[in-house]
C-alpha positions as CSV (number, residue, x, y, z in Angstrom):
1,X,131.2,57.3,150.3
2,X,134.0,59.7,149.4
3,X,137.4,58.8,149.1
4,X,139.7,59.4,151.7
5,X,141.9,62.3,151.9
6,X,145.1,60.1,152.4
7,X,144.4,58.0,148.9
8,X,143.7,61.3,147.3
9,X,146.9,62.6,148.5
10,X,148.7,60.1,147.8
11,X,147.4,59.7,144.2
12,X,148.3,63.2,142.8
13,X,151.4,62.9,144.3
14,X,152.1,59.6,142.2
15,X,153.5,59.6,138.4
16,X,150.0,58.9,137.0
17,X,148.5,61.7,139.5
18,X,150.4,64.4,138.2
19,X,149.9,63.2,135.0
20,X,146.2,63.3,135.4
21,X,146.7,66.8,137.1
22,X,148.6,68.3,134.0
23,X,145.7,66.8,131.7
24,X,142.8,68.5,133.7
25,X,144.4,71.7,134.1
26,X,145.4,72.3,130.6
27,X,141.4,71.7,129.4
28,X,140.4,74.1,132.8
29,X,142.6,76.3,130.9
30,X,140.4,76.9,128.3
31,X,137.6,77.5,130.3
32,X,139.2,80.1,132.6
33,X,142.3,81.3,131.3
34,X,142.3,83.9,134.5
35,X,140.4,84.9,137.4
36,X,141.4,88.6,138.3
37,X,140.3,89.6,141.3
38,X,137.3,87.1,141.7
39,X,137.0,84.6,144.8
40,X,137.2,81.0,143.9
41,X,135.7,78.1,146.1
42,X,138.0,74.7,145.4
43,X,135.1,72.1,146.6
44,X,136.2,68.5,147.0
45,X,139.5,67.7,146.5
46,X,140.3,70.9,143.9
47,X,143.9,71.9,145.7
48,X,146.0,70.3,142.7
49,X,144.3,72.4,140.8
50,X,144.0,76.1,142.8
51,X,147.3,77.2,142.8
52,X,146.7,77.4,139.2
53,X,144.5,80.1,139.7
54,X,144.9,81.5,143.1
55,X,147.6,84.1,142.5
56,X,145.6,86.1,140.2
57,X,142.0,85.6,142.5
58,X,141.4,88.1,145.2
59,X,140.8,85.2,147.9
60,X,141.0,81.2,147.4
61,X,139.4,78.6,149.6
62,X,139.7,74.9,149.9
63,X,136.7,73.5,151.1
64,X,136.5,69.6,151.4
65,X,133.9,67.5,152.4
66,X,133.4,65.9,155.9
67,X,133.2,62.6,155.1
68,X,137.1,62.9,153.0
69,X,138.3,64.8,155.5
70,X,141.0,67.7,155.2
71,X,144.6,68.6,154.6
72,X,146.2,72.3,155.2
73,X,146.6,74.2,152.3
74,X,148.8,76.3,150.9
75,X,151.4,75.1,152.3
76,X,153.9,76.9,154.5
77,X,151.0,79.4,154.7
78,X,148.3,80.5,156.4
79,X,145.8,77.9,156.1
80,X,142.5,78.8,153.3
81,X,141.2,75.3,154.1
82,X,137.8,74.2,155.8
83,X,136.1,71.0,156.3
84,X,132.1,71.6,155.0
85,X,129.0,69.9,154.6
86,X,127.9,70.0,150.9
87,X,124.3,70.9,151.5
88,X,125.5,73.8,154.4
89,X,127.9,76.1,153.0
90,X,129.9,77.9,155.6
91,X,129.1,81.3,153.5
92,X,126.1,83.7,153.3
93,X,124.5,84.3,149.9
94,X,125.7,85.6,146.6
95,X,129.4,85.6,147.9
96,X,131.7,83.6,145.5
97,X,132.3,84.9,142.1
98,X,133.8,81.1,140.6
99,X,133.8,77.7,142.1
100,X,135.5,74.7,140.9
101,X,133.9,71.1,142.0
102,X,135.8,68.2,141.8
103,X,135.9,64.9,143.5
104,X,132.6,65.8,145.0
105,X,129.8,65.5,142.7
106,X,130.3,61.9,142.2
107,X,130.2,61.6,146.1
108,X,127.6,63.8,147.4
109,X,124.5,62.0,149.3
110,X,122.1,64.6,146.8
111,X,123.8,65.8,144.2
112,X,120.4,68.3,143.9
113,X,120.1,69.7,147.2
114,X,124.5,70.4,147.1
115,X,123.8,72.4,143.6
116,X,121.1,74.2,145.0
117,X,123.7,74.9,148.0
118,X,126.3,76.3,145.4
119,X,123.3,78.2,143.7
120,X,123.0,80.1,147.3
121,X,126.3,81.4,147.7
122,X,127.6,82.0,143.9
123,X,126.8,86.0,143.1
124,X,124.8,87.2,140.1
125,X,126.9,86.2,136.8
126,X,128.6,83.7,139.4
127,X,130.5,80.7,137.2
128,X,130.7,76.9,138.1
129,X,133.0,74.2,136.9
130,X,132.3,70.7,137.5
131,X,134.7,67.9,137.0
132,X,133.0,64.3,137.3
133,X,134.4,60.9,135.7
134,X,132.5,60.7,132.3
135,X,130.8,57.1,132.6
136,X,132.1,56.2,128.8
137,X,135.1,56.5,129.7
138,X,138.2,53.7,131.1
139,X,139.0,56.0,134.4
140,X,135.2,54.9,135.5
141,X,135.6,51.2,135.6
142,X,139.3,51.4,137.3
143,X,139.4,51.4,141.2
144,X,143.0,52.8,141.6
145,X,142.4,56.0,140.7
146,X,139.9,58.2,142.7
147,X,138.3,58.5,139.4
148,X,136.9,55.1,139.6
149,X,134.9,55.7,142.6
150,X,131.8,57.1,143.3
151,X,129.1,57.7,140.8
152,X,130.0,58.4,137.0
153,X,128.0,61.2,134.4
154,X,127.0,61.4,131.2
155,X,127.4,64.8,129.6
156,X,123.7,64.7,128.9
157,X,123.0,63.8,132.6
158,X,125.3,66.6,134.1
159,X,123.4,69.0,131.7
160,X,120.1,68.2,132.8
161,X,121.3,68.2,136.8
162,X,122.4,71.6,136.0
163,X,119.5,72.7,134.5
164,X,117.2,71.7,137.3
165,X,119.1,73.3,139.8
166,X,119.0,76.2,137.7
167,X,122.3,77.0,136.7
168,X,122.7,77.5,132.5
169,X,125.7,74.9,131.0
170,X,128.2,76.4,128.9
171,X,131.1,75.8,127.4
172,X,132.6,72.1,128.2
173,X,136.0,70.4,127.7
174,X,137.6,66.8,127.7
175,X,140.7,65.3,129.6
176,X,142.2,61.7,130.3
177,X,142.4,60.4,127.0
178,X,145.2,58.1,127.9
179,X,144.9,54.8,129.9
180,X,145.2,55.1,133.7
181,X,148.6,53.1,134.0
182,X,151.0,53.1,136.1
183,X,153.9,52.3,133.7
184,X,156.0,55.0,132.9
185,X,156.8,53.9,129.1
186,X,152.6,54.5,128.6
187,X,152.8,57.9,130.3
188,X,155.4,59.3,128.1
189,X,152.9,59.2,125.0
190,X,150.2,61.2,127.8
191,X,150.6,64.5,125.7
192,X,150.2,62.2,122.3
193,X,147.4,60.4,123.3
194,X,145.4,63.3,124.6
195,X,146.1,65.3,121.5
196,X,144.4,62.2,119.5
197,X,141.5,62.1,122.0
198,X,139.9,64.8,121.4
199,X,140.0,65.1,117.7
200,X,138.9,60.9,117.3
201,X,137.6,59.8,120.2
202,X,135.7,62.7,122.9
203,X,133.0,60.4,123.7
204,X,135.5,58.5,125.6
205,X,137.6,60.4,127.8
206,X,138.3,60.0,131.5
207,X,136.7,62.9,133.2
208,X,133.8,65.7,132.0
209,X,134.3,68.9,132.6
210,X,131.2,71.4,132.0
211,X,130.7,75.0,133.2
212,X,127.5,76.6,133.9
213,X,126.8,79.7,135.2
214,X,124.1,80.9,137.8
215,X,120.1,81.5,136.5
216,X,118.6,84.3,138.3
217,X,115.4,84.7,135.8
218,X,113.7,81.7,136.7
219,X,111.9,81.6,140.0
220,X,112.8,79.5,143.2
221,X,110.2,77.5,145.1
222,X,110.2,78.8,148.3
223,X,110.5,76.1,150.7
224,X,112.5,75.8,153.8
225,X,115.1,73.1,154.0
226,X,115.4,71.7,157.2
227,X,119.2,70.0,157.7
228,X,119.7,66.2,158.1
229,X,122.5,67.0,160.0
230,X,122.5,66.5,164.1
231,X,125.1,67.7,165.6
232,X,126.1,66.2,168.5
233,X,128.9,67.2,170.6
234,X,131.9,63.9,170.7
235,X,132.7,64.1,174.3
236,X,128.8,64.1,175.4
237,X,127.2,60.6,177.2
238,X,124.6,59.8,175.3
239,X,121.0,58.0,176.9
240,X,121.7,60.1,180.2
241,X,118.5,62.3,180.4
242,X,116.2,58.9,179.1
243,X,117.6,56.6,181.2
244,X,116.6,59.2,184.3
245,X,113.3,59.4,182.9
246,X,112.7,55.9,182.8
247,X,114.6,55.0,186.4
248,X,112.2,57.7,187.9
249,X,108.5,56.4,186.7
250,X,109.6,53.2,187.7
251,X,110.1,54.5,191.4
252,X,106.9,56.1,191.0
253,X,105.1,53.1,189.7
254,X,106.4,50.7,192.7
255,X,105.6,53.3,195.2
256,X,101.5,53.3,194.0
257,X,102.2,49.7,194.6
């Protein structure tokens, strides 16, 4: 079950959320220094991190899962937000250069199908960065942050999943070595704890960040995927056709008697 958009927004507006945003952004900057004239999609709740890259890109979109909800972004500008299903993105094949996936993979119904859909929309040589809660870290064990919800991953699990879906894992990083405490005196030592954590206990980071590249040389099985989603208009009355058929049959049976 996805974390609600209201809870995500409130978290990143809090002192703890801003500290987490800064730590993750610093780790992302080591993987993607800049994205000149490239097309970027943030999938999940990537809004706090897209501002770091969007001024260099050709265009940037914020795709938010239907189970989570969506907010307008960027504030005060034309909206670049879309409400989507993870396995059915409204994009043509090979149309995106980069994808940033955060607050997403740990909530999806079928991780393999979701990554296959990202493989479809990524251009040849396109790159994907996934940020997921580390199952060994403290952040995955507390419920007052979004990283304590969903399915956490280990580095080996995430790497195996990427290889199964025709991605080649590459550079990686970690973040959130400070405790998820709301006490301001603890947050003052955040930078020191992040630096020490990278050196002394990288296995126990709060999140794992892995970059992967779309792999082209391995063939994909040719199968047609049927959508699991059934779209029903909200205002359409339910059960009317079947009720009419049943009523007609009952009348015909009475006449024959």
